[in-house]
C-alpha positions in Angstrom: 0.0 0.0 0.0 2.9 2.4 0.8 4.2 2.0 -2.8 0.9 3.2 -4.2 0.8 6.2 -1.8 4.3 7.1 -2.9 3.4 6.7 -6.5 0.4 8.9 -6.0 2.5 11.5 -4.3 5.1 11.5 -7.1 2.3 12.0 -9.5 1.2 15.0 -7.5 4.8 16.4 -7.7 4.6 15.9 -11.5 1.3 17.8 -11.5 3.0 20.7 -9.7 6.2 20.6 -11.8 6.3 18.3 -14.8 10.1 17.9 -15.0 10.9 17.9 -11.3 9.5 14.4 -10.8 11.5 12.8 -13.6 14.7 14.6 -12.5 14.2 13.4 -9.0 13.5 9.9 -10.1 16.7 9.9 -12.2 18.7 11.0 -9.2 16.9 8.4 -7.0 17.8 5.7 -9.5 21.4 6.8 -9.6 21.6 6.9 -5.8 19.9 3.5 -5.3 16.7 4.8 -3.8 14.8 3.3 -6.7 15.4 -0.2 -8.0 14.9 0.1 -11.8 17.8 -2.0 -13.0 16.6 -4.8 -15.3 13.3 -3.0 -16.1 12.4 -0.8 -19.0 13.0 2.2 -16.6 16.7 1.4 -16.2 17.4 4.4 -18.5 16.6 6.6 -15.5 19.9 5.7 -13.9 22.0 6.7 -16.9 24.3 9.6 -16.2 23.4 11.7 -19.2 19.6 11.2 -18.5 20.1 12.5 -14.9 21.8 15.7 -16.2 19.4 16.3 -19.1 16.4 15.9 -16.8 17.9 18.2 -14.2 18.6 20.9 -16.8 15.0 20.6 -18.0 13.7 20.8 -14.5 15.7 24.0 -13.9 14.5 25.5 -17.2 10.9 24.7 -16.1 11.4 26.5 -12.8 12.7 29.5 -14.7 10.1 29.5 -17.4 7.3 29.2 -14.9 8.1 32.7 -13.8 7.6 34.2 -17.3 4.3 36.0 -17.9 3.7 34.3 -21.3 4.0 30.7 -20.0 0.8 28.9 -20.8 -1.5 27.5 -18.1 -0.7 24.1 -16.8 -4.2 23.0 -17.8 -3.9 23.6 -21.5 -3.8 20.2 -23.3 0.0 20.0 -24.1 1.0 21.0 -20.5 -1.7 18.9 -18.9 -0.8 15.9 -21.0 3.0 16.2 -20.2 2.2 16.3 -16.5 0.1 13.1 -16.8 2.8 11.3 -18.7 5.4 12.6 -16.1 3.2 11.4 -13.3 2.7 8.0 -14.9 6.5 7.7 -15.3 7.0 8.6 -11.7 4.4 6.1 -10.5 5.9 3.4 -12.7 9.4 4.1 -11.3 8.2 4.0 -7.7 6.3 0.7 -8.3 9.0 -1.0 -10.5 11.1 -2.3 -7.5 8.0 -4.1 -6.2 7.0 -5.4 -9.6 4.1 -3.1 -9.8 5.1 -0.6 -12.4 1.8 -0.7 -14.3 -0.3 -0.1 -11.3 2.2 2.5 -10.2 1.9 4.2 -13.5 -1.9 4.4 -13.3 -1.8 5.8 -9.7 0.9 8.2 -10.7 -1.2 9.5 -13.6 -4.1 10.0 -11.2 -1.8 11.9 -8.8 -0.7 14.1 -11.7 -4.3 15.2 -12.4 -4.7 15.9 -8.7 -1.5 17.9 -8.6 -2.2 19.8 -11.7 -5.7 20.9 -10.7 -5.0 21.3 -7.0 -1.7 23.0 -7.6 -3.3 25.6 -9.9 -6.0 26.3 -7.3 -3.5 26.5 -4.4 -1.2 28.8 -6.3 -4.0 31.1 -7.3 -5.1 31.4 -3.7 -1.5 32.0 -2.6 -1.0 34.6 -5.3 -4.2 36.4 -4.2 -2.8 36.5 -0.6 0.5 37.9 -1.8 -1.2 40.2 -4.4 1.4 38.8 -6.9 2.4 35.5 -8.4 6.1 35.1 -7.9 6.1 34.3 -4.2 3.3 31.8 -4.7 5.3 30.2 -7.5 8.5 29.9 -5.4 6.5 28.3 -2.6 5.0 25.8 -5.1 8.5 25.1 -6.4 9.8 24.4 -2.9 6.8 22.1 -2.1 7.4 20.1 -5.3 11.2 19.8 -4.8 10.8 19.0 -1.1 8.1 16.4 -1.7 10.1 14.7 -4.4 13.1 14.4 -2.1 10.9 13.1 0.8 9.3 10.5 -1.4 12.7 9.2 -2.5 13.9 9.1 1.1 10.8 7.2 2.3 11.1 4.8 -0.8 14.7 3.9 -0.1 
């Protein structure tokens, strides 16, 4: 049951920040927190994948601050978050032989994270009377949650 809660949580992280989840997963695979060797997810442990995903996560954090960045709920962004959540759930479940169920739960978590994160950020931005502080708080939650999930998983 814990595997599915962690898969759901990683999906929520993907809903908040689409590239933070895969970058964290890649680091987790490299550091041994995720057992993906011998599965189709083994690529997550490759050195170049770790650095590419980290660079993409940093670029996402920066681009999220730009005024012309589209909403996370438009189809391309929403779809990317669902795929990212499914990947995260699959990686969490892979070590227990439950990658498919993990992928489904991770995708559900991504929907929750996308819609809930949008609402949460809007409320925070209204409290601050501007968006950047709310965005930074959401960034911190996504990064902190991803790290916590990997620590609990290992």
